[in-house]
N, CA and C atoms as a LAMMPS dump frame, in Angstrom:
ITEM: TIMESTEP
0
ITEM: NUMBER OF ATOMS
342
ITEM: BOX BOUNDS ff ff ff
-5.0000000000000000e+02 5.0000000000000000e+02
-5.0000000000000000e+02 5.0000000000000000e+02
-5.0000000000000000e+02 5.0000000000000000e+02
ITEM: ATOMS id mol type element x y z
1 1 1 N -14.359 -0.869 -7.338
2 1 2 C -14.537 0.28 -6.289
3 1 3 C -14.683 1.673 -6.947
4 2 1 N -13.843 1.632 -8.26
5 2 2 C -14.07 2.84 -8.956
6 2 3 C -15.786 2.696 -9.807
7 3 1 N -16.235 1.775 -10.051
8 3 2 C -17.557 1.765 -10.554
9 3 3 C -18.578 2.297 -9.801
10 4 1 N -18.374 1.928 -8.58
11 4 2 C -19.344 1.978 -7.208
12 4 3 C -19.021 2.954 -6.305
13 5 1 N -17.826 4.163 -6.623
14 5 2 C -17.672 4.949 -5.692
15 5 3 C -19.042 6.078 -5.558
16 6 1 N -19.197 6.031 -6.056
17 6 2 C -20.423 7.302 -6.215
18 6 3 C -21.849 6.623 -5.407
19 7 1 N -21.913 5.09 -5.491
20 7 2 C -23.336 4.923 -5.241
21 7 3 C -23.301 4.111 -3.969
22 8 1 N -21.828 3.771 -3.072
23 8 2 C -21.641 3.354 -2.384
24 8 3 C -21.857 3.963 -0.653
25 9 1 N -21.104 5.6 -0.859
26 9 2 C -21.264 6.401 0.143
27 9 3 C -22.56 6.701 0.7
28 10 1 N -23.885 6.855 -0.155
29 10 2 C -24.972 7.091 0.28
30 10 3 C -25.827 6.315 1.351
31 11 1 N -25.033 4.873 1.237
32 11 2 C -25.433 3.836 1.945
33 11 3 C -25.075 3.634 3.444
34 12 1 N -24.013 4.059 3.582
35 12 2 C -23.245 4.626 4.882
36 12 3 C -23.123 6.035 5.613
37 13 1 N -23.445 7.062 5.114
38 13 2 C -23.464 8.034 5.473
39 13 3 C -24.635 9.11 4.829
40 14 1 N -25.191 9.996 5.931
41 14 2 C -26.317 11.08 5.731
42 14 3 C -25.414 12.093 5.132
43 15 1 N -24.626 12.601 5.919
44 15 2 C -23.856 14.08 5.529
45 15 3 C -23.435 13.646 4.274
46 16 1 N -23.483 15.045 3.529
47 16 2 C -22.759 15.148 2.058
48 16 3 C -21.875 15.189 1.814
49 17 1 N -20.783 15.693 2.987
50 17 2 C -19.504 16.223 3.005
51 17 3 C -18.626 14.505 3.082
52 18 1 N -19.445 13.869 4.301
53 18 2 C -18.56 12.605 4.84
54 18 3 C -19.14 11.717 3.232
55 19 1 N -19.844 11.77 2.54
56 19 2 C -20.108 11.066 1.252
57 19 3 C -18.926 11.376 0.299
58 20 1 N -18.751 12.811 0.359
59 20 2 C -17.612 12.948 -0.801
60 20 3 C -16.496 12.454 -0.386
61 21 1 N -16.309 12.382 0.99
62 21 2 C -14.925 11.885 1.497
63 21 3 C -14.768 10.543 1.096
64 22 1 N -15.753 9.964 1.382
65 22 2 C -15.609 8.233 1.081
66 22 3 C -15.694 7.757 -0.317
67 23 1 N -16.712 8.916 -1.358
68 23 2 C -16.193 8.667 -2.522
69 23 3 C -14.821 8.981 -3.132
70 24 1 N -14.131 9.904 -2.419
71 24 2 C -12.532 10.31 -3.019
72 24 3 C -12.08 9.269 -2.596
73 25 1 N -11.718 8.878 -1.394
74 25 2 C -11.193 7.376 -0.838
75 25 3 C -11.444 6.215 -1.541
76 26 1 N -12.394 5.76 -1.947
77 26 2 C -12.556 5.012 -2.7
78 26 3 C -11.954 5.143 -4.058
79 27 1 N -11.945 6.216 -4.927
80 27 2 C -11.291 6.705 -6.107
81 27 3 C -9.916 5.9 -6.195
82 28 1 N -8.953 6.787 -4.66
83 28 2 C -7.649 6.769 -4.236
84 28 3 C -7.717 4.855 -4.234
85 29 1 N -8.355 4.314 -3.491
86 29 2 C -7.968 2.999 -3.175
87 29 3 C -8.291 1.991 -4.174
88 30 1 N -9.265 2.144 -5.355
89 30 2 C -9.51 1.441 -6.678
90 30 3 C -8.214 2.246 -7.642
91 31 1 N -7.471 3.175 -7.711
92 31 2 C -6.431 3.442 -8.317
93 31 3 C -5.461 2.707 -7.849
94 32 1 N -5.184 2.508 -6.442
95 32 2 C -4.144 1.696 -5.716
96 32 3 C -4.16 0.35 -6.042
97 33 1 N -5.358 -0.246 -6.661
98 33 2 C -5.405 -1.756 -6.303
99 33 3 C -4.504 -2.519 -7.502
100 34 1 N -3.972 -1.866 -8.599
101 34 2 C -3.096 -2.985 -9.349
102 34 3 C -1.65 -2.502 -8.519
103 35 1 N -0.918 -1.621 -8.207
104 35 2 C -0.101 -1.576 -7.274
105 35 3 C -0.16 -2.954 -6.147
106 36 1 N -1.09 -2.46 -5.558
107 36 2 C -1.057 -3.526 -4.472
108 36 3 C -1.221 -4.84 -4.614
109 37 1 N -1.694 -5.261 -5.71
110 37 2 C -1.959 -6.753 -6.392
111 37 3 C -0.29 -7.28 -6.29
112 38 1 N 0.446 -6.08 -7.704
113 38 2 C 1.73 -6.818 -7.365
114 38 3 C 2.471 -7.014 -5.97
115 39 1 N 2.534 -5.837 -5.435
116 39 2 C 3.156 -5.869 -3.898
117 39 3 C 2.661 -7.121 -3.127
118 40 1 N 1.675 -7.443 -3.408
119 40 2 C 0.911 -8.981 -2.466
120 40 3 C 1.429 -9.903 -3.017
121 41 1 N 1.525 -9.965 -4.262
122 41 2 C 2.175 -11.031 -5.276
123 41 3 C 3.414 -11.251 -5.01
124 42 1 N 4.458 -10.501 -4.852
125 42 2 C 5.632 -10.288 -4.451
126 42 3 C 5.894 -10.93 -3.22
127 43 1 N 5.166 -10.142 -2.069
128 43 2 C 5.344 -10.47 -0.824
129 43 3 C 5.068 -12.286 -0.822
130 44 1 N 4.266 -12.359 -1.44
131 44 2 C 3.909 -14.176 -1.433
132 44 3 C 5.012 -14.86 -1.954
133 45 1 N 5.384 -14.4 -3.163
134 45 2 C 6.856 -15.139 -3.944
135 45 3 C 8.026 -15.132 -2.986
136 46 1 N 8.493 -14.033 -1.912
137 46 2 C 9.528 -13.785 -1.276
138 46 3 C 9.22 -14.961 0.032
139 47 1 N 8.247 -14.594 0.593
140 47 2 C 7.836 -15.618 1.513
141 47 3 C 7.64 -16.675 1.53
142 48 1 N 7.457 -17.114 0.45
143 48 2 C 7.397 -18.86 -0.124
144 48 3 C 8.988 -19.212 -0.264
145 49 1 N 9.691 -18.084 -0.965
146 49 2 C 11.053 -18.683 -1.128
147 49 3 C 12.044 -18.241 0.448
148 50 1 N 11.575 -18.334 1.25
149 50 2 C 12.166 -17.926 2.702
150 50 3 C 12.956 -16.759 2.805
151 51 1 N 12.767 -15.517 1.968
152 51 2 C 13.439 -14.393 2.135
153 51 3 C 12.998 -13.268 3.181
154 52 1 N 12.852 -13.979 4.522
155 52 2 C 12.147 -13.138 5.325
156 52 3 C 13.202 -12.017 5.89
157 53 1 N 14.563 -12.349 5.883
158 53 2 C 15.219 -11.014 6.273
159 53 3 C 15.605 -10.042 5.422
160 54 1 N 14.93 -10.411 4.206
161 54 2 C 14.945 -9.138 3.52
162 54 3 C 13.653 -8.258 3.467
163 55 1 N 12.6 -9.214 3.785
164 55 2 C 11.034 -8.343 3.446
165 55 3 C 11.143 -7.788 5.18
166 56 1 N 11.687 -8.258 5.866
167 56 2 C 12.024 -7.772 7.289
168 56 3 C 12.548 -6.131 7.124
169 57 1 N 13.652 -6.343 6.346
170 57 2 C 14.301 -4.677 6.622
171 57 3 C 13.934 -3.805 5.458
172 58 1 N 13.128 -4.665 4.515
173 58 2 C 12.234 -3.943 3.419
174 58 3 C 10.728 -3.267 4.564
175 59 1 N 10.423 -3.787 5.209
176 59 2 C 9.828 -3.378 6.03
177 59 3 C 9.902 -2.28 6.611
178 60 1 N 11.131 -2.618 7.331
179 60 2 C 11.599 -1.186 8.565
180 60 3 C 11.98 0.291 7.078
181 61 1 N 12.186 -0.343 6.058
182 61 2 C 12.893 0.941 5.016
183 61 3 C 11.422 1.487 4.796
184 62 1 N 10.331 0.818 4.494
185 62 2 C 8.822 1.096 3.81
186 62 3 C 8.299 2.077 5.016
187 63 1 N 8.485 1.613 6.031
188 63 2 C 8.3 2.033 7.656
189 63 3 C 8.56 3.574 7.905
190 64 1 N 9.667 3.737 7.511
191 64 2 C 10.93 4.911 7.549
192 64 3 C 10.106 6.032 6.406
193 65 1 N 9.494 5.642 5.629
194 65 2 C 8.865 6.629 4.829
195 65 3 C 7.433 6.627 4.908
196 66 1 N 6.531 5.639 5.685
197 66 2 C 5.595 5.765 5.81
198 66 3 C 5.125 6.713 7.032
199 67 1 N 5.87 6.722 7.616
200 67 2 C 5.774 7.415 9.096
201 67 3 C 5.805 8.682 9.146
202 68 1 N 6.805 9.534 8.337
203 68 2 C 6.574 11.015 8.126
204 68 3 C 5.8 11.507 7.427
205 69 1 N 5.095 10.265 6.152
206 69 2 C 4.092 10.581 5.331
207 69 3 C 2.748 10.746 6.218
208 70 1 N 2.288 9.831 7.15
209 70 2 C 1.347 10.086 8.145
210 70 3 C 1.415 10.827 9.086
211 71 1 N 2.923 11.336 9.393
212 71 2 C 2.982 12.22 10.293
213 71 3 C 2.338 13.785 9.657
214 72 1 N 2.647 13.836 8.642
215 72 2 C 2.337 14.938 7.669
216 72 3 C 0.926 15.309 7.44
217 73 1 N 0.334 14.071 7.506
218 73 2 C -0.977 14.088 7.277
219 73 3 C -1.593 14.628 8.647
220 74 1 N -1.211 14.175 9.615
221 74 2 C -1.78 14.556 10.952
222 74 3 C -1.322 16.107 11.348
223 75 1 N -0.299 16.297 11.179
224 75 2 C 0.312 17.261 11.095
225 75 3 C -0.312 18.824 10.543
226 76 1 N -0.888 18.584 9.294
227 76 2 C -1.607 19.243 8.725
228 76 3 C -3.055 18.914 8.447
229 77 1 N -3.567 18.355 9.524
230 77 2 C -4.96 17.545 9.616
231 77 3 C -5.45 17.609 8.188
232 78 1 N -4.906 17.166 7.401
233 78 2 C -5.154 16.754 5.839
234 78 3 C -6.285 16.248 5.804
235 79 1 N -6.861 14.9 6.639
236 79 2 C -7.864 14.234 6.379
237 79 3 C -7.334 12.642 5.512
238 80 1 N -8.981 12.592 5.589
239 80 2 C -8.896 10.886 4.928
240 80 3 C -8.593 10.748 3.378
241 81 1 N -8.907 11.705 2.635
242 81 2 C -7.922 11.238 0.95
243 81 3 C -6.264 11.366 1.54
244 82 1 N -5.951 12.569 2.056
245 82 2 C -4.515 12.414 2.274
246 82 3 C -4.073 11.499 3.012
247 83 1 N -4.961 10.787 4.059
248 83 2 C -3.993 9.602 4.449
249 83 3 C -3.935 8.304 3.742
250 84 1 N -5.012 8.271 2.681
251 84 2 C -5.445 7.119 1.586
252 84 3 C -3.884 7.489 0.81
253 85 1 N -3.618 8.817 0.396
254 85 2 C -2.366 8.998 -0.311
255 85 3 C -1.375 8.814 0.638
256 86 1 N -0.934 8.984 2.012
257 86 2 C -0.123 8.473 2.188
258 86 3 C 0.347 6.725 2.093
259 87 1 N -0.669 6.082 2.23
260 87 2 C -0.908 4.895 2.132
261 87 3 C -0.48 4.328 0.32
262 88 1 N -0.817 5.37 -0.619
263 88 2 C -0.283 5.059 -2.109
264 88 3 C 1.071 4.948 -1.869
265 89 1 N 1.515 6.116 -1.098
266 89 2 C 3.353 6.546 -0.933
267 89 3 C 3.955 5.095 -0.609
268 90 1 N 3.409 4.781 0.803
269 90 2 C 3.886 3.376 1.41
270 90 3 C 3.92 1.964 0.125
271 91 1 N 2.455 1.85 -0.517
272 91 2 C 2.534 0.867 -1.508
273 91 3 C 3.869 0.914 -2.527
274 92 1 N 3.867 2.484 -2.893
275 92 2 C 4.916 2.759 -4.144
276 92 3 C 6.559 2.208 -3.511
277 93 1 N 6.34 2.553 -2.149
278 93 2 C 8.089 2.238 -1.838
279 93 3 C 8.233 1.097 -1.567
280 94 1 N 6.786 0.31 -0.934
281 94 2 C 6.965 -1.303 -0.945
282 94 3 C 7.325 -2.134 -2.181
283 95 1 N 6.503 -1.611 -3.201
284 95 2 C 6.604 -1.994 -4.671
285 95 3 C 8.18 -1.825 -5.055
286 96 1 N 8.784 -0.743 -5.021
287 96 2 C 9.91 -0.442 -5.094
288 96 3 C 11.113 -1.402 -4.513
289 97 1 N 11.162 -1.74 -3.057
290 97 2 C 11.675 -2.568 -2.38
291 97 3 C 11.767 -4.543 -3.054
292 98 1 N 10.588 -4.396 -3.272
293 98 2 C 10.251 -5.655 -3.801
294 98 3 C 10.452 -5.901 -5.278
295 99 1 N 10.423 -5.303 -5.538
296 99 2 C 10.832 -5.18 -7.509
297 99 3 C 12.054 -5.374 -7.593
298 100 1 N 13.009 -4.409 -6.592
299 100 2 C 14.602 -4.642 -6.878
300 100 3 C 15.092 -6.241 -6.312
301 101 1 N 14.206 -6.965 -5.476
302 101 2 C 14.826 -8.111 -4.901
303 101 3 C 14.011 -9.072 -5.805
304 102 1 N 12.915 -9.036 -6.33
305 102 2 C 12.595 -9.885 -7.278
306 102 3 C 13.204 -9.697 -8.545
307 103 1 N 14.04 -8.742 -9.019
308 103 2 C 14.938 -8.669 -10.128
309 103 3 C 15.998 -9.276 -9.91
310 104 1 N 16.412 -9.264 -8.478
311 104 2 C 17.864 -9.835 -8.319
312 104 3 C 17.901 -11.753 -8.591
313 105 1 N 18.967 -12.041 -8.36
314 105 2 C 18.89 -13.635 -8.017
315 105 3 C 19.014 -14.181 -6.86
316 106 1 N 19.104 -12.942 -5.701
317 106 2 C 19.69 -13.094 -4.36
318 106 3 C 18.349 -14.189 -3.695
319 107 1 N 17.305 -14.183 -4.054
320 107 2 C 16.358 -14.803 -3.192
321 107 3 C 15.827 -16.126 -4.027
322 108 1 N 16.735 -16.623 -4.878
323 108 2 C 16.898 -17.501 -5.439
324 108 3 C 17.47 -18.856 -4.819
325 109 1 N 16.617 -19.832 -4.338
326 109 2 C 17.434 -20.602 -3.508
327 109 3 C 17.1 -21.859 -3.943
328 110 1 N 18.124 -23.062 -3.969
329 110 2 C 17.653 -24.235 -4.411
330 110 3 C 17.631 -25.084 -3.161
331 111 1 N 16.836 -25.769 -2.947
332 111 2 C 16.657 -26.439 -1.487
333 111 3 C 16.056 -26.202 -0.438
334 112 1 N 16.385 -26.582 0.438
335 112 2 C 15.821 -25.973 1.875
336 112 3 C 16.482 -25.574 2.611
337 113 1 N 17.911 -25.402 2.413
338 113 2 C 18.644 -24.348 3.354
339 113 3 C 18.972 -22.95 2.657
340 114 1 N 18.758 -22.245 3.359
341 114 2 C 18.913 -20.709 2.871
342 114 3 C 20.285 -20.469 2.944
């Protein structure tokens, strides 16, 4: 994404301002990928371990941070890039919740019964 962030926008928009917004959003999305990758892996590990209750609680905690961040973007009429930055905050908070759980032994369950 980072390598093509300037090549892709002209394919989808004629307006230079729209192209600039798309390019900037692609940079944010590209920088977010390593964090998102770890989050998705930890999600999968904890789902596979049957740790749904923790994931649900972590989801609510993450939502409690995302909603005000997105509301702030909306209230300020901040725009596309700032909305993507709110998503970065979401992913970082999610990473925090999942890292805390993965670093513990509470999700390690032997056998089929939790």
